[in-house]
Each structure stands twice: as structure tokens, then as C-alpha cells.
Phi, psi and omega in degrees: 000136175271124180269117178292150178287149176294145178256355183228073186285347181264346186218204178055200182297310185301312181294322181291314177297322182297344176290339186232338185216167172290116191281343186301312181291324176296319180300310180300316180296315181296314179299314181298313182295317181292319177299316180296318183286328188249346185063026176277160174290145181301324179296323179287323176296320178298322177299317177300311183293331178283347184276178176297330177294325177297324177296317179291324175300316179297320177303317180292322176297316179298322176298319177298318177297317179298329180273011172099003178284152173286169178304311180299313181297319182294314180293317180296316180298315181289326176299316178297317181294311183292329182288346177265354182267158177242109183248021182300144177291153176297157181302146176284164176306142181083014178061025174281141180294144178270164178294147179235107181246057182233172174285118180295143179277340180234149181295344181268008180257064184278185179258040178095002178251151176296145179286139179293000000 
């Protein structure tokens, strides 16, 4: 799998992890784990990690590290937790669906691309 580079190195997952650790290995691990858990495309996972949700995901990973988990354990635990949550935005005016930049709980909840 080709891991896309982060596009938001100052914020999002990469920037938040980078405040405390070298973020490159965490980025690769997070993209790989989320892709494995959700069957999403790596590019779509990178969009999630670059978003504000990615920053909160990083906060949770850092909490796991602080509580004694290894890097792998922390990312895997948070991937499992986040993939069971529903973070969809409330409907837009006129009942149009809002954007969803979260880890999908089901493989058919993609970011507009067909599921592999």
C-alpha cells in the first residue's frame, strides 16, 4: 500500500502527534491500521487524519501512550473505538446530507469512492 503524505502537517493528526513524538511513523501506522479496519482507500484515510477529527484521534492515541500502551496498541485501540462511533454532521438546511469525515463503521460508508 502506498501511504499518502499528510497535507496538514501543522494541525490534524500529524501536527498533533508531532507536538510530542516523531509523527512520520505514527502517520504510516495510523493510515495502515485504519485502512485495514475500514477497507477505505489510503487517500480517504489521509483526508480523515488531516481533518479536525484526525486531531482528536491523535489526542486519543496520545492518551493511550500516556497510559502505557505501545504505539501499535494505542493506534489499534483508537481505530477500533473510532470505527464504532458515528460522527456525521447534522443535516444541512433543506435535508441535504452533510459531509462525513470520520472513520466509517461499515465498509460501504466511503468518501464517494467505490469500496474495493
